[in-house]
C-alpha positions in Angstrom: -0.2 0.2 -0.3 3.2 2.4 -0.1 2.6 5.6 -2.0 -1.4 6.0 -1.2 -3.4 5.8 1.5 -5.3 2.6 2.4 -8.6 4.4 2.4 -9.8 7.2 0.5 -12.9 9.3 0.4 -13.6 10.2 -3.6 -16.1 12.9 -4.1 -17.9 13.1 -7.6 -17.3 9.9 -8.7 -20.4 8.2 -9.3 -19.8 8.7 -13.0 -17.3 9.6 -15.5 -13.9 9.9 -14.8 -14.3 10.0 -11.0 -16.2 6.6 -11.3 -13.4 5.3 -13.0 -10.4 6.3 -11.0 -12.1 4.9 -7.8 -12.6 1.6 -9.5 -8.9 1.5 -10.2 -8.2 2.9 -6.6 -10.4 -0.4 -5.6 -8.8 -2.9 -7.8 -5.3 -2.0 -5.9 -6.5 -3.2 -2.5 -8.0 0.3 -1.0 -11.2 1.2 0.3 -12.7 3.9 -1.6 -15.8 5.5 0.1 -17.4 7.1 -2.8 -19.7 10.6 -2.0 -21.9 12.2 -4.5 -25.7 13.3 -4.8 -27.4 11.3 -7.3 -29.2 8.8 -4.8 -29.9 6.3 -7.7 -26.2 6.1 -8.7 -25.0 5.6 -5.3 -27.4 3.1 -4.8 -26.1 1.3 -7.7 -22.5 1.9 -6.1 -23.5 0.7 -2.4 -25.0 -2.6 -4.3 -21.6 -3.2 -6.1 -19.8 -3.2 -2.6 -18.6 0.4 -2.3 -19.4 2.3 0.7 -21.0 5.5 0.1 -22.3 8.9 1.5 -24.7 11.1 0.1 -23.2 14.6 -0.4 -24.2 18.0 -1.9 -21.1 20.3 -2.0 -22.5 23.4 -2.5 -24.3 22.7 0.8 -21.9 23.5 3.8 -24.2 21.5 6.4 -24.4 18.4 3.6 -20.2 18.6 3.4 -20.0 18.5 7.1 -22.5 15.5 7.9 -21.3 13.7 5.0 -17.3 14.1 6.4 -18.1 13.3 10.0 -20.4 10.3 8.6 -17.1 9.2 6.5 -14.8 9.4 9.5 -16.8 7.7 12.2 -17.4 4.8 10.0 -13.7 4.8 8.6 -11.5 6.1 11.1 -8.6 4.9 8.6 -9.3 7.9 6.3 -5.9 9.0 4.9 -7.3 10.3 1.8 -9.5 12.9 0.1 -10.1 13.3 -3.6 -12.0 16.1 -4.9 -13.7 14.8 -8.2 -17.2 16.9 -8.1 -17.2 19.3 -10.9 -19.7 21.2 -13.3 -19.5 21.9 -16.5 -21.7 24.9 -18.5 -21.3 25.7 -21.7 -21.5 29.4 -21.5 -21.9 33.1 -23.0 -21.0 36.5 -21.0 -24.1 38.0 -22.8 -26.8 35.3 -22.1 -29.0 36.5 -19.2 -28.1 33.0 -17.5 -24.3 33.9 -17.5 -24.3 34.7 -13.6 -26.5 32.0 -12.3 -24.1 29.4 -14.4 -21.0 31.1 -13.0 -22.2 30.9 -9.3 -23.3 27.2 -9.8 -19.9 26.3 -11.4 -17.7 28.1 -8.6 -20.6 26.8 -5.7 -19.6 23.1 -6.8 -15.8 23.1 -8.7 -14.3 25.6 -6.2 -16.3 26.4 -3.0 -17.1 22.3 -2.8 -13.7 21.8 -3.0 -12.9 24.2 0.0 -15.7 22.7 1.9 -14.4 19.4 1.4 -11.0 20.4 2.6 -12.0 22.6 5.6 -14.2 19.5 6.8 -11.6 16.7 7.0 -8.4 18.8 7.4 -8.9 18.9 11.4 -8.8 15.3 11.4 -5.9 14.9 8.8 -4.1 17.4 11.3 -4.6 15.4 14.1 -3.2 11.9 12.3 0.0 13.8 11.1 -0.5 12.3 7.8 -2.7 12.3 5.1 -3.0 13.1 1.4 -5.2 15.6 -0.4 -5.9 15.4 -4.1 -7.8 18.5 -5.6 -9.0 18.0 -9.5 -8.0 21.0 -11.6 -8.3 21.2 -15.5 -5.8 21.7 -18.7 -8.8 24.7 -19.1 -7.3 26.8 -16.0 -4.5 27.4 -18.1 -5.6 27.6 -21.8 -9.6 28.1 -21.6 -12.1 27.3 -24.4 -14.2 30.0 -25.2 -17.4 28.5 -24.5 -16.3 27.7 -21.4 -15.4 31.0 -19.2 -17.0 30.2 -16.2 -15.6 26.8 -15.8 -12.0 27.6 -16.7 -12.4 30.6 -14.0 -13.4 28.0 -11.6 -10.8 25.8 -12.0 -8.0 28.5 -12.0 -9.4 29.2 -8.5 -8.7 25.6 -7.2 -5.6 25.9 -8.8 -4.5 28.9 -6.6 -6.1 27.6 -3.7 -4.2 24.5 -4.3 -1.0 26.3 -4.2 -1.4 28.2 -1.1 -2.9 25.3 1.0 0.3 23.6 0.0 2.7 26.2 1.4 0.3 26.8 4.7 0.2 22.7 5.1 4.0 22.3 4.8 5.5 20.2 7.5 2.4 18.7 8.6 2.6 15.5 7.3 -0.8 16.4 5.2 0.4 16.4 1.3 -1.6 18.2 -1.3 -1.4 17.1 -4.8 -3.4 18.9 -7.8 -4.6 16.2 -10.2 -4.5 18.0 -13.6 -6.4 16.2 -16.6 -7.1 17.6 -20.0 -10.4 16.7 -21.9 -11.1 13.5 -21.6 -13.5 11.8 -23.5 -16.0 9.4 -22.0 -17.4 7.3 -24.8 -17.0 7.0 -28.6 -19.1 9.7 -29.5 -17.0 12.3 -27.3 -14.1 11.1 -28.8 -15.9 12.1 -32.2 -16.5 15.5 -31.1 -13.3 16.4 -30.0 -10.5 14.0 -31.3 -8.1 15.8 -29.1 -9.9 14.5 -26.2 -8.0 11.9 -24.2 -9.6 8.4 -24.0 -11.0 7.7 -20.6 -9.1 4.1 -20.1 -5.9 6.1 -21.0 -6.8 8.9 -18.5 -7.2 6.7 -15.7 -4.1 4.6 -16.4 -1.5 7.6 -16.0 -3.6 9.1 -13.2 -3.5 5.9 -11.5 -0.1 5.0 -11.8 0.9 8.5 -10.7 -1.2 8.3 -7.4 -0.6 5.1 -6.6 3.0 4.0 -7.8 4.7 7.4 -7.8 6.5 10.0 -6.0 3.8 12.8 -4.1 4.3 15.7 -6.4 2.6 19.0 -6.4 1.1 18.4 -9.7 0.1 15.1 -11.6 -0.4 16.4 -15.1 -2.0 13.6 -17.5 -1.8 13.5 -21.1 -1.7 16.9 -23.2 -2.4 18.8 -20.0 1.5 19.3 -19.3 1.7 21.1 -22.5 -1.4 23.6 -21.6 0.3 24.0 -18.2 3.6 24.8 -19.2 2.1 27.0 -22.6 3.1 30.4 -21.1 6.5 29.3 -20.2 7.1 27.4 -23.6 5.5 30.9 -25.6 2.9 28.6 -26.9 -0.1 30.0 -25.3 -1.4 32.2 -27.9 -1.2 29.0 -30.4 -3.2 27.1 -28.3 -5.6 30.0 -27.6 -6.3 30.2 -31.3 -6.6 26.4 -31.4 -9.3 26.5 -29.0 -11.0 29.5 -30.6 -11.0 27.4 -33.8 -12.9 24.1 -32.7 -15.3 26.7 -31.1 -17.9 27.4 -34.1 -19.8 30.4 -32.4 -16.8 32.1 -31.6 -14.0 30.9 -34.2 
């Protein structure tokens, strides 16, 4: 079990890349507690042998109650992975823009912060734990149709940077997992040929989490290119590519 704690709370893993990563962690022998707000999906996961807890990360009381339940049921909890996320294609000229923006920040950013806040006292008292936030390559090179999503993930990135500094020396390690766009099925692959296949993403992410050294960032696939675009002088080139792939703005 060296390299990653034996028990992890993965929030936002009822479907998509979160579910796929949870499956891989469980296959490695870890106990994986899945949190989410889709009751039907949680029931299915529970029947498949997963410990589950219902949680709405946009609601502070829900987060606090869920984390207390997980700590009580799983006192060996040693890791948190904040997979919960909302993606809304948006235009700043639309009337719904602000409500869309608030929804994404409530889940993507505030949800991450609330979960960490609720579990941090327990992690600090243990003197050893792993926090894995989930950012996005789009935080570094945004897609024109996703202004709020890019902004919310940029906030996650900066929050994670400071969190890591403040927790240095406490035994609580902080890593940001940064995925590129990931295609969850063949139709998604056809819509975005540049997207990474789900299996490839999980292979790389799980390998880094389970067997790699603890690092500040785990950059998967093309996320490394996007993350370093400013440094490497290719930011404008990549942004033009994103614009060209967005018919409404290209």
